[in-house]
Each structure stands twice: as C-alpha cells, then as structure tokens.
C-alpha positions, -999 to +999 in steps of 0.1 A: -583+902-396-578+882-429-546+867-414-564+857-382-593+841-402-568+821-422-551+809-390-584+799-375-593+780-407-560+762-408-564+752-371-599+739-378-587+718-407-560+702-386-585+692-359-601+658-361-635+645-351-636+612-332-667+594-341-687+573-315-720+566-332-747+579-355-780+588-338-815+595-349-816+631-339-813+663-360-801+688-334-768+700-318-766+686-283-738+684-258-736+652-238-709+666-215-674+653-207-682+616-211-658+609-239-623+593-240-600+610-215-630+632-203-635+649-237-667+668-243-690+648-265-715+666-288-735+660-320-730+672-356-764+670-372-776+666-408-813+668-414-828+641-390-796+623-381-764+633-364-729+621-357-718+619-320-682+630-317-655+647-297-630+672-311-594+664-309-562+656-328-566+639-362-546+609-351-558+574-340-555+564-303-525+541-300-506+527-271-484+497-261-501+497-227-531+473-228-546+488-197-546+523-214-563+508-245-589+490-223-597+523-205-602+541-239-624+513-252-646+514-221-648+552-223-659+548-260-687+524-249-698+546-221-701+576-245-722+554-269-745+544-240-749+580-230-759+589-265-783+559-266-799+570-233-802+607-244-809+605-281-826+571-286-818+550-316-780+548-324-756+530-347-725+524-327-691+526-344-661+506-334-633+521-313-608+543-332-628+560-360-614+595-366-625+619-393-596+641-406-597+675-422-583+672-457-592+677-494-597+714-489-621+711-459-620+708-421-630+675-404-665+688-395-671+697-432-658+663-443-680+646-417-711+666-428-703+656-464-702+619-454-735+623-436-750+638-467-737+611-490-747+582-467-779+596-453-802+571-470-782+541-460-777+553-424-815+560-421-822+524-433-799+510-407-814+532-380-849+520-390-838+484-385-826+488-350-852+513-337-868+502-305-844+473-302-814+464-280-786+439-282-783+410-258-755+385-255-763+348-251-736+323-242-744+286-237-720+263-218-720+226-210-701+205-185-684+181-209-679+155-182-716+155-173-727+154-209-703+126-219-714+105-189-751+110-200-743+099-235-724+068-222-755+059-202-779+062-231-759+049-260-762+011-265-730+010-286-709+028-259-724+006-231-716-026-250-680-016-256-676-007-220-688-042-211-665-058-237-635-041-222-641-059-189-638-093-205-606-086-226-570-091-217-550-061-207-534-055-242-567-059-260-586-038-235-561-010-242-571-010-279-607-012-270-604+019-248-589+039-276-619+029-298-642+038-269-626+073-266-631+078-303-667+066-301-674+090-272-657+118-290-679+113-320-710+111-299-701+143-281-695+162-315-728+149-328-746+160-296-729+195-298-741+199-334-777+188-324-778+212-294-765+241-315-791+237-341-819+232-316-809+261-294-804+285-323-839+277-336-854+283-302-835+315-295-842+329-330-879+327-324-876+355-298-852+378-316-854+400-347-818+390-358-792+367-344-754+367-352-731+338-344-699+349-326-667+330-319-668+309-288-643+317-261-618+297-240-632+270-217-641+281-182-632+249-163-652+226-161-675+244-185-670+246-223-688+273-244-707+257-272-726+288-284-720+325-284-747+347-299-755+384-303-793+389-304-812+420-316-844+420-296-874+444-298-888+460-267-899+436-240-894+404-260-862+399-240-885+385-213-896+358-237-860+351-246-851+349-209-878+322-204-865+302-233-829+304-219-841+293-185-854+261-201-820+255-217-802+262-184-824+236-166-810+208-189-785+186-171-750+197-176-759+231-193-757+267-181-765+300-198-750+335-195-775+363-206-762+399-208-776+432-219-793+454-229-766+471-250-767+495-279-767+474-311-729+471-317-731+439-336-758+451-359-743+484-370-710+471-385-718+483-420-724+518-408 
C-alpha cells in the first residue's frame, strides 16, 4: 500500500495544470470537455476565487504547424468564454500557461500556493473588471478620399495646384514633389487630430481604454486606430452610438467587436 501511495504521489507531481483563467467563484466545478484537444476543464478553488484548468502533461504546447497552434488558441479562448458564461467575472490568461509539479509538491499544490500568495492582488483585478466586458474598436479611413478632402479645403494646397498649371514641365515636376510633401504633412496632421478627437470621444463611454498596434492596410482602407475598451454593462450601446457618428464622417469606417472576456485588462494577473 505504501508503495502504491508513493507511485500515485509521484504521478501527481509529474502532471501539470494548464491554466485558462482566474474566476470569481470558490467552488469545484466541471465545465466539461471544452478545453484544448477536448480536455475536461475544471476549477481549483481557494476561498472565493478559483483557477480554471485542465490536467495534462507539464510541457508547453508547441508545434511547427500554424494551423495546429491556431486551433489550440481558439480552444483556449472558447474555454475562457465558457468559464465567463458559467462563473461570471474572470481574468483570462494568455495561451500556454502551465503549472508544473516541483519543489516537493504536485502541480495542484503549487497552484493552490500561488492562489494563496496572490489572492489579494487577484481579487483587486477581479473587482476592476466585474460587470464589464471587452470590446474592440478599429477606425479606418480611405486615404484617397481624405487626401482629396484636404486638398479641397487647404488654401496652400489649392494655390500650389494652380501654380503647377502655369509652370514649365521641369519646374512643374519640382512643384509636384513639393505638393506631395505638403499633402503628406497635411494627412499626418489630420491623422493626429482625428486620433486625439476619437480617443477622447470613445473614452467617455468606457471605463478603461488601451491603444493596440494598428494592422496592415485593407485596400483601400488604412487603419488609423486600434483600441481595446473595457465597458460596463449596457454602456456599449452609448459607445456604439458614438462610433456610428464617426463612421458617418466622409472617408471613415468603424469595426466594433465584442463582447469578450477582458483579455487586454488582465495581463498582470
């Protein structure tokens, strides 16, 4: 019996716990086979919070196949969303967090120790996102339309265009280069003005806003703003109205996605 117990303890210490998120629930719950590769997802509680995990090998998920990695990441997100729907407030963790069994304890013991040590900080983060969801806001403009509008309203650009018509071919070429630089500067100024204006207007309807990297152009559209917004309750409707006003501006369009668990606002968990 002693030998069997030692074998079981060794096996437990070698097993890992893959971590999806932290939830505001202090009970053991099974979410079913919703994890990566159909693994059963369950909670490991400590007082009034819990870790949402699946049991498995203590190695990270690695592959040279991008499609396999994509499937794992999507499964991770679905498990977080299942926990969000079932347990309420969650702090999502990024793909690939594995707790190992080491330092004389199994992975569940190590995870419980971490929950104990970080309980206060995790509770604080859960308090900040309770009742809120993440929404993505991406603002695009059609550079050709915007540049044309600037050319029509800028006296300096209009004068240079008129001057080009009266110049010789060689001089006109030099003027066109100057005109291109003038338009480029006007576009950059306009982009900065729009970013500041849109950010101010959007922030009025969100509890917290994070600026993300813009993505590649989607011809003929260019992304000038990419935001993650933490929004309380039904305030997303107010945000939607504001975004509709931006989308009605000539040459502009908006992509509004969500609601999602607050991925961008749980990074320090």
